[in-house]
C-alpha atoms as one frame of an Amber mdcrd trajectory, in Angstrom:
protein
 133.200  92.338 145.949 132.189  88.887 144.562 134.785  86.619 143.806 134.755
  83.587 141.362 136.735  80.560 141.305 140.247  80.741 139.620 139.188  77.943
 137.179 136.993  80.769 135.358 140.302  82.203 134.260 140.923  78.999 132.246
 137.436  78.675 130.825 137.097  79.615 127.290 133.640  80.786 126.337 132.558
  81.675 122.727 129.676  83.962 122.540 127.843  83.946 119.118 126.322  87.137
 118.554 128.157  88.869 121.254 128.285  92.538 119.849 124.633  92.983 119.824
 122.304  94.493 122.373 122.013  91.487 124.725 125.416  90.345 123.703 127.311
  93.545 125.154 125.696  92.841 128.340 126.438  89.124 128.651 130.108  89.797
 127.586 130.139  92.465 130.391 128.606  89.863 132.990 131.193  87.211 131.948
 134.082  89.608 131.881 133.138  90.408 135.530 133.133  86.749 136.449 136.645
  86.345 135.190 135.797  84.147 132.034 138.150  84.375 128.945 135.486  85.349
 125.992 135.899  84.863 122.331 133.104  86.856 120.611 132.031  85.370 117.198
 130.626  87.898 114.660 130.391  88.415 111.204 132.361  91.373 111.268 134.939
  91.387 113.960 136.337  94.707 113.082 133.155  96.291 114.355 133.326  94.584
 117.672 136.115  96.942 119.098 133.603  98.489 121.561 133.712  95.122 123.590
 137.520  95.362 124.511 137.037  98.015 127.355 134.168  95.730 129.209 137.204
  93.285 130.371 141.009  93.001 130.913 143.664  93.509 128.381 143.574  90.065
 126.316 140.158  88.988 128.241 138.072  89.538 125.173 138.839  88.444 121.726
 136.774  88.999 118.688 136.783  86.225 115.579 134.824  85.982 112.225 132.036
  83.455 112.002 129.209  83.545 109.707 126.220  80.884 110.874 125.598  79.819
 107.284 129.322  78.655 106.719 129.579  75.587 109.453 133.227  75.610 108.850
 133.623  79.331 110.406 131.470  78.065 113.460 133.225  74.901 114.147 136.557
  77.193 113.855 135.060  79.729 116.504 134.468  76.692 118.715 137.721  75.430
 118.947 139.459  74.945 122.299 136.279  76.353 123.903 134.416  74.941 126.763
 131.109  76.826 126.645 129.153  78.002 123.454 126.428  81.001 124.027 124.179
  81.456 121.133 122.486  85.055 121.137 122.201  85.252 117.352 118.595  86.490
 116.140 116.623  89.065 114.050 113.351  90.494 114.122 113.223  91.275 110.626
 114.632  89.217 107.571 116.867  90.476 105.081 118.341  89.209 102.079 119.977
  85.894 103.003 119.548  86.488 106.780 115.987  84.949 106.966 114.385  83.576
 110.279 115.250  79.855 109.249 118.915  80.816 108.224 119.568  82.771 111.331
 117.447  81.252 114.052 116.947  77.418 112.999 119.847  76.543 110.792 122.229
  78.803 112.470 121.253  77.561 115.863 121.771  73.917 114.592 125.260  74.849
 113.302 126.403  76.084 116.850 125.022  73.213 118.520 126.719  70.988 116.241
 129.866  72.623 116.548 129.409  72.726 120.466 128.691  68.870 120.655 131.609
  68.291 118.350 133.955  70.188 120.934 132.397  68.547 123.869 131.241  71.987
 125.089 128.444  72.822 127.251 125.790  75.200 125.321 123.662  78.163 126.439
 120.959  79.063 123.814 118.942  82.243 123.947 115.497  81.791 122.602 112.294
  83.838 123.108 108.983  83.467 124.842 106.699  82.863 122.007 108.908  80.113
 120.456 106.284  77.711 119.090 106.349  75.500 116.029 102.478  76.660 115.599
 103.149  80.300 116.184 101.544  83.017 114.065 104.746  84.503 113.164 107.467
  83.044 111.182 109.790  84.630 113.860 108.370  82.102 116.578 108.183  79.341
 114.366 111.964  79.603 113.461 112.872  79.991 117.170 110.948  76.819 118.099
 112.897  74.954 115.223 116.325  76.467 116.618 115.528  74.936 120.086 114.569
  71.671 118.669 117.980  71.374 117.009 119.985  72.562 119.752 118.389  69.736
 122.156 118.858  67.432 119.474 122.628  67.883 119.083 123.136  69.043 122.931
 120.452  67.337 125.171 122.045  69.082 128.361 121.881  72.695 126.812 120.119
  75.458 128.595 117.324  77.184 126.713 116.516  80.714 127.964 113.361  82.612
 126.741 113.340  86.217 127.807 110.205  88.275 126.901 110.662  91.772 125.496
 113.976  93.215 126.268 114.529  96.781 127.654 117.548  99.011 128.571 119.796
 101.592 127.302 120.181 101.338 123.440 117.381  98.988 122.997 115.433  99.026
 120.070 111.790  99.245 121.610 111.631 101.962 124.512 114.008 103.952 122.590
 112.009 103.731 119.402 108.959 104.730 120.709 110.110 107.516 122.768 111.955
 108.907 119.595 108.575 108.301 117.851 106.802 110.642 120.523 109.349 113.254
 119.920 108.427 113.380 116.121 104.776 112.607 115.918 101.675 113.772 117.624
 100.263 110.031 118.327 101.388 106.540 118.471  99.734 103.806 117.164  98.152
 100.640 119.263  98.514  97.631 117.378  95.148  95.644 117.872  94.098  98.345
 120.729  97.309  97.828 122.702  96.026  94.625 124.753  98.626  92.378 124.059
 100.325  91.554 127.266 104.253  91.778 127.563 106.436  90.952 130.753 109.312
  93.294 129.928 112.807  92.117 131.252 115.713  94.230 131.902 118.656  93.281
 129.836 120.950  93.215 132.576 118.823  90.744 134.340 118.817  88.338 131.250
 122.445  88.676 130.875 123.008  87.655 134.560 120.787  84.688 133.806 123.099
  83.729 130.708 126.292  84.051 133.153 124.577  82.068 135.854 123.973  79.135
 133.272 127.673  79.418 132.252 128.462  78.945 135.971 126.452  75.840 136.002
 123.770  77.141 138.138 120.811  76.075 135.459 119.055  72.620 135.130 120.343
  70.436 132.386 118.053  70.235 129.113 115.926  73.093 130.887 113.877  75.676
 129.438 113.703  78.952 131.324 111.033  81.778 130.504 112.598  85.159 131.796
 110.119  87.830 132.375 110.220  91.061 134.329 108.179  91.852 137.648 105.274
  93.281 135.973 103.007  92.054 133.254 102.025  94.994 131.344  99.851  95.537
 128.175 101.156  97.575 125.235  99.083 100.335 126.109 100.457 100.357 129.677
 104.030 100.327 128.292 103.430 103.197 125.866 102.046 105.328 128.883 105.098
 104.358 130.760 107.413 105.597 127.957 105.403 108.748 127.528 105.595 109.638
 131.132 109.304 109.058 131.476 109.884 111.016 128.275 107.339 113.846 129.470
 105.442 113.787 126.328 101.776 113.888 126.033 100.706 112.046 123.032  97.718
 110.566 121.719  97.375 106.852 121.544  95.476 105.661 118.488  94.249 102.229
 118.290  95.163 100.295 115.022  92.894  96.971 114.350  95.291  93.944 113.339
  93.940  94.040 109.761  94.645  97.577 109.094  98.136  97.198 110.646  98.732
  94.241 108.567  97.786  96.295 105.475 100.006  99.334 106.830 103.021  96.846
 107.221 103.004  95.649 103.732 104.521  99.014 102.970 106.509  99.931 106.242
 108.379  96.824 105.945 110.524  98.782 103.629 110.613 101.988 105.858 113.708
 103.089 107.441 114.578 103.379 111.203 111.752 103.548 113.802 108.902 103.717
 111.204 109.894  99.895 109.908 106.790  97.489 110.763 106.630  94.247 109.260
 103.621  91.809 108.648 105.463  89.354 110.978 105.751  91.743 113.485 102.025
  92.496 113.580 101.388  88.547 113.570 103.936  88.517 116.913 101.705  91.113
 118.494  98.655  88.581 118.327  99.777  86.594 120.984 100.921  87.471 124.820
 104.615  87.350 125.459 104.495  86.447 129.315 105.996  83.848 131.570 103.682
  80.597 131.666 102.295  79.226 134.700 104.321  76.006 134.112 107.537  77.725
 134.087 106.780  79.790 137.208 105.644  76.417 139.073 108.651  74.730 137.922
 111.145  77.762 139.001 112.266  77.932 135.521 112.249  81.808 135.857 114.775
  84.664 136.719 113.323  84.505 140.285 114.278  80.595 140.258 118.111  81.633
 139.237 118.216  83.636 142.350 117.700  87.005 140.286 115.174  89.968 141.405
 113.894  91.371 138.054 113.982  95.172 137.658 111.032  97.120 136.384 111.146
  99.058 133.332 109.779 102.151 135.508 112.689 101.682 137.676 115.456 101.516
 135.125 113.944 103.432 131.812 114.362 106.666 133.237 118.192 106.351 133.570
 118.338 106.302 129.853 114.965 107.893 128.476 115.548 111.284 129.858 117.389
 112.194 126.900 114.116 112.279 125.035 112.264 115.134 127.358 111.890 118.302
 125.709 113.548 120.388 128.428 116.791 118.055 127.994 116.511 118.623 124.399
 116.604 122.407 125.035 119.357 122.600 127.811 121.712 120.488 125.604 121.030
 122.474 122.322 121.801 125.600 124.373 124.735 124.568 126.439
């Protein structure tokens, strides 16, 4: 069993967005390393599921809304490290890309700077001020604001995340259960480098441990570069479903997204998500050459084919039948 220095018991880490998909895994990784964890979320009463991830009293949820800097400053009080995991793939009301991923990141960074705290900021591969998607442009603005306020901050850019309860592999496995076909936007040629959420959480914990380079931008991808078509084929194989994969040109996808952006659940598709799929989402050659990757952090990434069967089995027809008649 790995042991960590006793000083971790005295280190308070504030995790903004700690109740989400990546957040739960980050909180678990930090708890195992004996950090004290303050989870800053908009609705702390809904963060009770985090308590079993650590010892009694180790994890504490507080209220914070990134649109109100005073609440962010309060959440950072007496904290030595700030982690920003807050992000959104779709805009809703006041929760715009700019408010959450640009101005929100800036508010956290300024609070961290005022508290004299270190900062770990999780962005995304594809963050670029010239990105086709508003999501990518807002992520780039957030990175710029973070480094302006805390020049020593570590920036982590993961590719597409997968794991139990993700909103990607589970979404398409669920669609395969309902639909005789799955759409391949842009023909399914866009390349991704899916990263297991547990590996990315370990990278965040390593950054908290001080194992990352000051002010560096890391790009975190899995062991394989796959096209969207290949990813769909893997999901269908694991779920043991035979479905047609139908190419959907970007122009037609944008048109459909004008209506599907208002759809519920797995049917939802926004014009900005279509724009995101027009660019590959893979670790750059520059990041690999500089060792700014999962491997550079001493983490051997897990593949989708190795991990996804552990949770996608429930979408198999036989499994559905067995549970229904149990």
